C-alpha positions in Angstrom: 138.2 -52.9 -99.0 140.3 -55.7 -100.6 139.2 -54.7 -104.1 140.4 -51.1 -103.9 143.8 -50.9 -105.5 145.9 -47.8 -104.9 149.3 -49.5 -105.6 149.6 -48.1 -109.2 148.2 -45.2 -111.2 146.3 -47.5 -113.4 144.7 -49.3 -110.4 143.9 -46.0 -108.7 142.2 -44.6 -111.8 140.2 -47.8 -112.4 139.2 -47.9 -108.7 138.1 -44.2 -108.7 136.3 -44.6 -112.0 134.4 -47.6 -110.7 133.5 -45.6 -107.5 132.3 -42.7 -109.6 130.2 -44.9 -111.9 128.6 -46.7 -108.9 127.9 -43.3 -107.2 126.3 -41.8 -110.4 124.1 -44.8 -110.9 123.0 -44.8 -107.2 122.2 -41.0 -107.4 120.3 -41.6 -110.6 118.2 -44.3 -109.1 117.5 -42.2 -106.0 116.5 -39.2 -108.2 114.1 -41.3 -110.3 112.5 -42.7 -107.1 112.1 -39.3 -105.5 110.6 -37.9 -108.7 108.1 -40.8 -108.9 107.1 -40.2 -105.3 106.8 -36.5 -105.8 104.5 -37.0 -108.9 102.3 -39.3 -106.8 102.1 -36.7 -104.0 101.3 -33.9 -106.5 98.5 -36.0 -108.0 97.0 -36.7 -104.5 97.3 -33.0 -103.6 95.5 -32.0 -106.8 92.6 -34.5 -106.0 92.4 -33.1 -102.4 92.4 -29.5 -103.7 89.7 -30.3 -106.2 87.5 -31.8 -103.5 88.1 -28.8 -101.2 87.2 -26.4 -104.0 84.0 -28.3 -104.6 83.1 -28.3 -100.9 83.9 -24.6 -100.6 81.7 -23.7 -103.5 78.9 -25.9 -102.2 79.1 -24.2 -98.8 79.1 -20.8 -100.4 76.0 -21.6 -102.4 74.2 -23.2 -99.4 75.5 -20.7 -96.9 72.8 -18.1 -97.6 70.1 -20.7 -97.1 71.2 -21.2 -93.4 71.0 -17.5 -92.4 68.0 -15.4 -91.5 64.5 -16.6 -90.4 63.7 -20.3 -90.4 60.3 -21.1 -91.9 60.3 -24.6 -90.2 60.6 -25.3 -86.5 63.9 -27.2 -86.1 62.6 -29.1 -83.0 62.9 -32.9 -83.4 59.8 -34.9 -84.1 60.6 -37.2 -81.2 60.7 -34.2 -78.8 57.4 -33.0 -80.1 55.8 -36.3 -79.6 57.2 -36.4 -76.0 55.8 -33.0 -75.3 52.4 -34.0 -76.6 52.4 -37.2 -74.5 53.5 -35.3 -71.4 50.9 -32.7 -72.0 48.2 -35.3 -72.6 49.3 -37.1 -69.4 49.0 -34.1 -67.2 45.7 -32.9 -68.8 43.9 -36.0 -67.3 
């Protein structure tokens, strides 16, 4: 606080003008930084939204193929082999 001079009008005006200039520069730097960060977040959000739109449209297209009667038995091949083996074992 040694450099703040309020002993004369000239010193007071110079001190206040210096404080205003420093404050305006600091606010300007902060605004530029916030704007840069906001642009980056908007870009990331656009990418995420595009991926979500693609996934939603794919699920809408494929959604009808998962409803109704299944033409193929969904049982796993390993389970079928096990059933055949157990059935063969007990048929002896």
